[in-house]
N, C-alpha and C positions, 0 to 999 in steps of 0.2 A: 333502453335502459341503460344509464350511465354508471357503471362499477368502477371507474378510475383507475381499470387494468388493463394493460396491453402487452401483448407478448409478440416478440420480433427475433426471428432466426438471424443468425449472420450479423449482428450488431457490432456498431464501433460508436463511439462517443467520448466526448470530450467535455469536462466541466471546467468552465474558466475561474469559478469562483475557488475552487479547489488545488487548480493546476490538475487536474486527473485525468489520463485518457485510459478507458477501458473498453472492453469487449469479450464476446464469448458467441458460443454456437446457438445458447437459446436465452434469451433475457426476457423476465417477467416483472414489470414497473406496476408496482401497488399505490399510486400516488396517493399521499406525500409520505407515507411512512416508511418503503422499502423498497429497494430493488434487489431481485435476485438474479444470477447471472451463471447458469450452468457451463463447464469447461472452459470458463474464459482467462483474462490478465487484465494486469493493469498496470500501468506506469505514472511516473513524472516526467517521465521526457517529454518536450516540448514538441519533440520530430514528430513526423505523420509514420516513420519507419523509427521506432525508437531503438537507443542503442543497448536498451535492458528493459525486461519487464518479469514480473511476477506471473508466472501459470498459476492456475488453481482449478481445482476441481469443481469449487462451488464459492462464489463471492456474493455476500451480501451486503450492500450500501444501507444505512440507515442515515440519511440527510440531516446534517450538522450532529450527528451524534458519533458513529463507530463505523467501521469495514470491519466485515467477518471472512477469512478466508480460510479454506480446508484443502487441506494436501496440496501444498505450495511449492514450486520450485523457483527459484530466482536465476534468471539467465541473462547473459551479457555477453556480446561478443559470439553468439552461437552456442556457449559454454555452458552448462549447468553447473552453479556455484555453489547452491545450497538448496537441502529440501527442509521441510517442516510439516508435520501435521497439521498444526493450527495455527492463525496469526489474527491478532485484534489490535487494530490500532484506532486511536481517537480521532474525531474530525474537529476536535473542540478549537479555539484559538491557540496559535502557537504558544502563548505564554503559558498554557493550561494543560500541556500534552508535551510527551517524547516527540522525537524526528520522525514525523508522520508516514514515509516510506523509506526505502534503504536510499541513502544519499552517497553518491560515487563523484569524488573529485580528487583535483591536485593542486599541491602547491608548495610552496619550498620548504616551509618546514617539517611537514607531513609526507610529502613525497604523492605517490597514488594512496589514497585512503577511501575507507568507505566508512558511514554511519548509519546504524539501525538501531531506533529506539522502541521502548514496548511500555505500555502504560499499564496499570495493576490497580485495581479493586477490590481489596480484602474487606470492606466494611469501613463504617466512618472513622477510625484511627490508622487505617491503612490504605490510603491512596495517593497515587502518583505515578512518577515515570523515571525511566532510566534511560539513557544513551549508551551504545555501545560503539568504540571504536578501532578500528584496525588499520594500519599504515604501513608502508615498506621502508620508513625511515625510524632509524631506533631513538627514543627520547631518551637523553640523561636525567635522571632525578634527581642531581645534588642538590 
């Protein structure tokens, strides 16, 4: 009997379409609607040993729709920087969503910076996204 379900212990995967690396203690794939990962992590870092990742008690990936993470912590350089009880992000095309995952970078205008966006959907008249940015350089708003 083909149930289109698979349980994997100690998983790690890379989705080249989403540029998303993820894994965890236990992964349940319910093809094609949902992937559930217990005690997992995810990152957009392209490296096998990522420079940052988001740890989560439970991660649900709904392909081409959204990612839902519960009890998360953002870890970079071996240090926990942020903790949130719940995080939802869209997997829709870039023009229709916020910054997909925490983005950390550096340039001459901003110095070291981080961007993290959030989607919201509160009914047909209240849908959209917002990006928050923090940087090491102060901007003059003259």
